[in-house]
RODO-2510 file (C-alpha; in nm, 4 decimals, decimal comma):
residues 104
     n   res          X          Y          Z
     1     m    -2,1356     0,3238     0,7940
     2     t    -1,8166     0,4096     0,6232
     3     d    -1,8020     0,4033     0,2309
     4     m    -1,5405     0,1582     0,1347
     5     t    -1,5864     0,2389    -0,2223
     6     v    -1,2802     0,3779    -0,3087
     7     a    -1,0772     0,1700    -0,1258
     8     k    -1,2000    -0,1191    -0,2774
     9     t    -1,1491     0,0359    -0,5943
    10     i    -0,7688     0,0905    -0,4575
    11     l    -0,7188    -0,2790    -0,3607
    12     q    -0,8464    -0,3701    -0,7382
    13     q    -0,6329    -0,1219    -0,9194
    14     l    -0,3692    -0,3157    -0,7184
    15     g    -0,4780    -0,6525    -0,8145
    16     g    -0,7119    -0,7658    -0,5873
    17     k    -0,6476    -1,1526    -0,4706
    18     v    -0,3443    -1,2031    -0,6677
    19     f    -0,2082    -0,8566    -0,5208
    20     t    -0,2512    -0,9899    -0,1742
    21     m    -0,1441    -1,3798    -0,2765
    22     m     0,1762    -1,2217    -0,4200
    23     t     0,2657    -0,9476    -0,1305
    24     g     0,1208    -1,1116     0,1752
    25     a    -0,1188    -0,7826     0,2532
    26     k    -0,3306    -0,8094     0,4881
    27     n    -0,4923    -0,6275     0,8014
    28     f    -0,6984    -0,3766     0,4903
    29     t    -0,8858    -0,0483     0,6454
    30     g    -0,9988     0,1929     0,4454
    31     d    -1,2384     0,4991     0,4554
    32     k    -1,3870     0,6735     0,1978
    33     t    -1,0404     0,8025     0,0097
    34     t    -0,7684     0,5421     0,1577
    35     l    -0,6575     0,2217     0,1991
    36     t    -0,4277     0,0822     0,4455
    37     f    -0,2686    -0,2534     0,5013
    38     s    -0,0113    -0,4304     0,6353
    39     l     0,3090    -0,6843     0,4771
    40     p     0,4719    -0,9382     0,6483
    41     g     0,7736    -0,7288     0,8150
    42     a     1,0160    -1,0015     0,9270
    43     g     1,3540    -1,0956     0,8095
    44     g     1,4103    -0,8547     0,5059
    45     f     1,0427    -0,9817     0,3520
    46     t     1,0512    -0,6098     0,1890
    47     k     1,3043    -0,3122     0,1065
    48     q     1,3983    -0,1397     0,3875
    49     g     1,1645    -0,3227     0,6324
    50     i     0,8763    -0,2045     0,4496
    51     n     0,5218    -0,3238     0,6365
    52     r     0,2464    -0,0382     0,6296
    53     v     0,1021     0,0868     0,3370
    54     a    -0,1489     0,3691     0,2754
    55     v    -0,2423     0,4831    -0,0562
    56     a    -0,4788     0,7799    -0,0285
    57     l    -0,7017     0,9063    -0,3574
    58     t    -0,6490     1,3058    -0,3452
    59     p    -0,8876     1,5673    -0,5275
    60     l    -0,6727     1,6120    -0,8686
    61     d    -0,7937     1,2115    -0,9069
    62     t    -0,4133     1,0786    -0,8624
    63     y    -0,2795     0,8849    -0,5618
    64     t    -0,0451     0,9137    -0,2923
    65     v     0,1485     0,6201    -0,1761
    66     t     0,3038     0,6491     0,1460
    67     f     0,5052     0,3480     0,2896
    68     y     0,5918     0,2926     0,6670
    69     r     0,8386     0,1255     0,8818
    70     l     0,6422     0,0361     1,2521
    71     r     0,8289    -0,1987     1,5010
    72     k     0,7563    -0,2771     1,8373
    73     g     0,9505     0,0035     2,1118
    74     n     0,9791     0,2324     1,7989
    75     p     0,7434     0,5319     1,6786
    76     l     0,5779     0,4650     1,3025
    77     k     0,8579     0,6027     1,0857
    78     v     0,7841     0,7297     0,6799
    79     v     1,0141     0,5245     0,4739
    80     a     0,8907     0,6760     0,1015
    81     e     0,6383     0,8702    -0,0416
    82     r     0,5441     0,9043    -0,3776
    83     t     0,2789     1,1784    -0,5116
    84     m     0,0429     1,2185    -0,7945
    85     v     0,0968     0,8499    -0,9024
    86     y    -0,1806     0,7355    -1,1482
    87     c    -0,3949     0,4563    -1,1112
    88     d    -0,1998     0,2729    -1,3832
    89     q     0,1270     0,3739    -1,2000
    90     l     0,0298     0,1717    -0,8464
    91     r     0,1736    -0,1633    -0,8860
    92     a     0,4857    -0,0599    -1,0553
    93     v     0,5179     0,2080    -0,7381
    94     f     0,4967    -0,0411    -0,5279
    95     t     0,7137    -0,2883    -0,6653
    96     e     0,9724    -0,0159    -0,7038
    97     v     0,9575     0,0892    -0,3150
    98     t     0,9043    -0,2579    -0,1502
    99     g     1,0773    -0,4761    -0,4326
   100     l     0,7431    -0,7121    -0,3784
   101     e     0,6259    -0,8139    -0,7645
   102     v     0,2255    -0,8002    -0,7581
   103     s     0,1631    -1,0728    -1,0422
   104     l     0,2879    -1,3586    -1,1679
***
């Protein structure tokens, strides 16, 4: 069984249930160092059509956040990536890149 401790911690640092309600995030998956999830992708919901996000814990105890766009018939495309992100910067980085607010 996969240890989901880090993935659950990342979700809490993003805002937990409020984050999922504000952004429409769903299809959460994770492993011992990463959380990935989907965002609604229709009609310009996010900047640059971002509809997949991966947040990975690095050995330096910071995160690498990768933003993707996936469309039918097209390969997965990296839209943006931010490295050396501290836990208290996760929400701001997410909002900056996607244009979605993560809390009220």
